[in-house]
C-alpha positions as CSV (number, residue, x, y, z in Angstrom):
1,M,-12.8,238.1,120.2
2,N,-13.8,234.5,119.5
3,I,-14.9,232.9,116.3
4,S,-18.6,233.1,117.1
5,E,-18.4,236.9,117.7
6,L,-16.3,237.4,114.6
7,S,-18.8,235.5,112.5
8,L,-21.7,237.6,113.9
9,R,-19.9,240.9,113.2
10,R,-18.6,239.8,109.7
11,P,-21.1,237.4,108.2
12,V,-19.6,237.7,104.7
13,L,-16.2,236.5,106.0
14,A,-17.8,233.6,107.8
15,T,-19.7,232.6,104.7
16,V,-16.5,232.7,102.6
17,L,-14.6,230.6,105.2
18,N,-17.4,228.0,105.2
19,V,-17.3,227.8,101.4
20,V,-13.5,227.4,101.4
21,I,-13.8,224.6,104.0
22,V,-16.4,222.8,101.9
23,L,-14.3,223.1,98.7
24,F,-11.2,221.7,100.5
25,G,-13.4,218.9,101.8
26,I,-14.7,218.0,98.4
27,I,-11.2,218.1,96.9
28,G,-9.8,216.0,99.7
29,F,-12.6,213.4,99.4
30,T,-11.8,212.8,95.7
31,F,-8.2,211.9,96.5
32,L,-9.0,209.9,99.6
33,G,-8.0,206.3,99.4
34,V,-10.6,203.6,100.2
35,R,-9.6,201.8,103.3
36,D,-11.6,198.6,103.0
37,Y,-10.7,198.1,99.3
38,P,-7.2,199.4,98.7
39,A,-5.8,199.4,95.1
40,I,-3.3,196.6,95.6
41,D,-2.0,194.4,92.8
42,P,-1.6,191.0,94.4
43,P,1.8,189.5,93.9
44,N,0.7,186.3,92.2
45,I,2.7,184.3,89.7
46,N,1.3,181.5,87.5
47,V,3.2,178.7,86.0
48,R,1.4,176.8,83.2
49,T,2.7,173.7,81.4
50,S,1.1,171.9,78.5
51,Y,1.7,168.1,77.9
52,P,-0.9,167.0,75.3
53,G,-2.0,163.4,75.7
54,A,-1.0,162.9,79.3
55,N,-3.7,162.2,81.9
56,A,-4.1,164.0,85.2
57,D,-2.0,161.5,87.2
58,I,1.0,161.8,84.9
59,I,0.6,165.6,84.9
60,E,0.7,165.7,88.7
61,S,3.6,163.3,89.2
62,Q,5.9,164.3,86.3
63,I,5.2,168.0,86.0
64,T,3.3,169.6,88.9
65,E,5.1,168.0,91.8
66,P,8.7,168.6,90.5
67,L,7.9,172.3,89.7
68,E,6.3,172.8,93.1
69,K,9.3,171.4,94.9
70,A,11.6,173.7,92.9
71,I,9.4,176.8,93.5
72,N,8.8,176.1,97.2
73,G,12.3,177.3,98.2
74,I,11.7,180.9,97.1
75,A,11.6,183.4,99.9
76,G,8.4,185.3,100.6
77,I,5.9,182.7,99.3
78,K,2.6,182.9,101.2
79,N,0.7,180.1,99.4
80,I,1.0,177.7,96.5
81,T,-2.0,176.2,94.8
82,S,-2.0,173.9,91.8
83,S,-4.3,172.0,89.5
84,S,-3.4,169.0,87.3
85,N,-5.8,168.3,84.5
86,Q,-5.8,166.4,81.2
87,G,-2.8,167.7,79.3
88,V,-2.3,170.9,81.4
89,S,-0.6,171.7,84.7
90,S,-1.3,175.1,86.4
91,I,0.5,176.4,89.5
92,N,-0.4,179.6,91.2
93,V,2.2,181.1,93.6
94,E,1.0,183.8,96.0
95,F,3.7,186.0,97.6
96,D,3.6,188.3,100.7
97,L,2.4,191.9,99.9
98,S,5.9,193.2,100.8
99,I,7.5,191.2,97.9
100,D,8.1,193.0,94.6
101,L,6.1,191.4,91.8
102,E,8.8,191.7,89.2
103,A,11.5,190.3,91.5
104,A,9.2,187.4,92.4
105,A,8.5,186.6,88.7
106,N,12.3,186.5,88.0
107,D,12.8,184.2,91.0
108,V,10.1,181.8,89.8
109,R,11.5,181.8,86.2
110,D,15.0,180.9,87.6
111,K,13.6,178.0,89.6
112,V,11.5,176.7,86.7
113,S,14.4,176.9,84.3
114,Q,16.4,174.7,86.7
115,A,13.6,172.2,87.1
116,V,13.0,171.8,83.3
117,R,15.7,169.1,83.2
118,S,13.6,166.9,85.5
119,L,10.5,167.2,83.4
120,P,9.5,164.9,80.5
121,Q,11.8,165.4,77.5
122,D,9.0,165.3,75.0
123,L,7.3,168.5,76.2
124,D,6.1,170.6,73.3
125,A,7.2,173.8,75.0
126,P,8.8,174.8,78.3
127,P,6.6,176.0,81.2
128,V,5.2,179.5,80.8
129,V,5.6,181.9,83.8
130,S,3.3,184.9,83.8
131,K,2.4,187.6,86.3
132,A,-1.2,187.5,87.5
133,D,-3.1,190.7,87.2
134,A,-6.0,191.8,89.5
135,S,-7.8,193.1,86.4
136,A,-7.0,190.3,84.1
137,D,-10.5,189.0,83.8
138,A,-11.9,189.3,80.3
139,I,-14.2,192.3,79.9
140,I,-14.8,192.1,76.1
141,S,-15.3,189.0,73.9
142,M,-15.7,188.8,70.2
143,T,-16.3,186.0,67.8
144,V,-14.6,185.2,64.5
145,Q,-16.3,182.9,62.0
146,S,-16.3,182.2,58.3
147,D,-18.5,180.2,55.9
148,T,-15.5,179.6,53.6
149,R,-12.7,178.8,56.1
150,N,-12.4,176.1,58.7
151,Q,-11.4,176.5,62.4
152,L,-7.8,175.7,61.6
153,E,-7.5,178.6,59.2
154,I,-9.5,180.9,61.4
155,T,-7.3,180.1,64.4
156,E,-4.1,180.8,62.3
157,Y,-5.5,184.1,61.1
158,A,-6.5,185.1,64.7
159,N,-3.1,184.3,66.1
160,N,-1.1,185.9,63.4
161,V,-3.2,189.0,62.6
162,L,-6.0,189.8,65.1
163,V,-4.1,189.0,68.4
164,E,-1.0,191.0,67.3
165,R,-3.1,194.0,66.4
166,L,-5.4,193.9,69.5
167,Q,-2.4,193.6,71.9
168,T,-1.2,197.0,70.7
169,I,-4.4,198.7,72.1
170,P,-3.5,200.6,75.4
171,G,-4.9,198.8,78.4
172,V,-5.1,195.3,76.9
173,S,-3.3,193.0,79.3
174,S,-3.8,189.6,77.5
175,I,-6.0,187.9,74.9
176,Q,-7.4,184.4,75.3
177,I,-8.6,182.4,72.3
178,W,-11.5,180.0,73.0
179,G,-12.2,177.1,70.7
180,E,-9.0,177.4,68.8
181,K,-7.7,174.5,66.7
182,K,-4.0,174.5,65.9
183,Y,-2.4,172.5,63.1
184,A,-0.8,169.2,64.0
185,M,0.3,166.1,62.3
186,R,-2.0,163.3,63.5
187,I,-1.0,159.6,63.2
188,W,-3.7,157.0,62.7
189,F,-2.9,153.3,63.2
190,D,-4.4,150.2,61.8
191,P,-4.2,147.7,64.7
192,L,-4.4,144.7,62.4
193,K,-1.5,145.9,60.2
194,L,0.6,146.7,63.3
195,S,0.0,143.2,64.6
196,A,0.9,141.7,61.3
197,Y,4.3,143.3,61.4
198,N,4.7,142.6,65.1
199,L,4.8,146.3,65.8
200,T,3.4,148.5,68.6
201,P,2.5,152.2,68.8
202,G,5.7,152.6,70.9
203,D,7.8,151.5,67.9
204,V,6.1,154.2,65.8
205,E,6.8,156.8,68.5
206,A,10.4,155.8,68.8
207,A,10.8,156.1,65.0
208,L,9.3,159.5,65.0
209,S,11.6,160.7,67.7
210,R,14.6,159.2,65.9
211,E,13.8,160.5,62.4
212,N,12.1,163.9,63.2
213,I,15.1,165.7,64.5
214,E,17.4,168.6,63.5
215,L,20.9,168.8,64.9
216,P,23.9,171.0,64.3
217,S,26.6,169.4,62.1
218,G,29.6,171.5,62.9
219,K,31.4,173.9,60.6
220,I,33.7,174.1,57.6
221,A,36.6,176.4,58.0
222,G,38.7,177.8,55.2
223,N,41.5,180.3,54.8
224,A,39.2,183.3,54.8
225,T,35.7,181.9,55.5
226,E,33.9,179.8,58.0
227,L,30.6,178.1,57.1
228,T,28.2,176.5,59.6
229,V,26.7,173.2,58.5
230,R,23.2,172.5,59.4
231,T,21.1,169.3,58.7
232,F,17.5,169.7,57.8
233,G,15.9,166.7,59.5
234,R,12.5,168.0,60.5
235,L,9.5,166.3,58.9
236,T,7.0,168.8,57.6
237,T,4.6,167.2,55.1
238,E,2.3,164.2,55.2
239,D,4.5,162.4,52.7
240,D,7.5,163.0,54.9
241,F,5.8,161.3,57.9
242,N,4.2,158.5,55.9
243,N,7.6,157.5,54.4
244,I,9.6,157.2,57.6
245,I,11.0,153.8,58.3
246,I,9.5,152.3,61.5
247,K,11.5,149.1,61.6
248,N,13.2,146.5,59.5
249,V,11.3,143.3,59.6
250,N,12.8,140.2,58.0
251,G,15.1,142.3,55.8
252,A,12.3,144.6,54.6
253,D,11.8,148.2,55.7
254,V,8.3,148.8,57.1
255,R,7.2,152.4,56.6
256,L,4.5,154.3,58.4
257,K,2.1,154.3,55.4
258,Q,2.1,150.5,55.6
259,V,0.6,150.4,59.1
260,G,-1.2,153.7,59.3
261,E,-1.5,157.2,58.0
262,A,-0.2,160.6,58.8
263,V,-2.8,163.4,58.2
264,L,-2.5,167.1,58.8
265,G,-5.4,168.1,61.1
266,P,-6.3,169.8,64.4
267,E,-4.2,169.3,67.5
268,N,-7.3,168.9,69.7
269,E,-10.7,167.7,68.6
270,E,-12.3,167.8,72.0
271,T,-13.7,171.3,71.7
272,V,-15.9,172.8,69.0
273,L,-17.5,176.2,68.8
274,K,-20.2,176.8,66.2
275,E,-22.9,179.3,65.6
276,S,-25.7,178.3,63.1
277,R,-23.5,175.3,62.2
278,I,-20.7,177.6,61.1
279,P,-17.3,177.0,62.8
280,M,-16.0,179.9,64.9
281,I,-13.6,180.9,67.6
282,A,-13.9,183.6,70.4
283,L,-11.4,186.2,71.5
284,A,-11.5,187.3,75.1
285,L,-9.8,190.6,76.0
């Protein structure tokens, strides 16, 4: 007895078998992977370095190229792309699909740590190594503004309060802040006064590097105690910066306030976000 004859003699059984086959097909289809667009998290690593004030040529020669040479020796690299812009270097490292993303990130961090010694000594912060996520594009953006606070205060509040709370939400990979303005001590020169004292901006920079420093000072050991000595040499206020000695000219100390002025203000004044003339920043999740 073949299947056709069985189906004719027992139509109910044939109907039940067809329904079972259809159900199994529907269940299997829901778990079937898409062949053309598989769910693959590409093993990409990004290395980002900030060097405020440097032009694109300096960024490329002093930061991007040394880092690329150090990273290039890692096994499993498929492609390296980089961009050198005003004050920022960005290097994207793409690995073969067979490479574990976590292991690749650790290898890149090791190479970057070794290459830091060949980078400019006055970098504000070491290079940041991060894993690229296929779903890392921003899907939600929100604005933060105030008619009583400026962008400096708004940025500080967003970084210290909003970002920390939003990052605890499940599924949030990263948060970008657009239009942020961070606090920085800005030095303004008077060219005529600098010339009168035969000084250059390089002299001011050297004085800042010399005076604005904090170093360990050893320790004091007793019979039962041991104390660590620490010197507080960091300049924090406008008065601290304005009173530093730039140079001794003809037996007289020339201070910063005699040739310019230190003012607490935004680190970057190139970008401004406003709505109805009210300062604001944007958070991208």
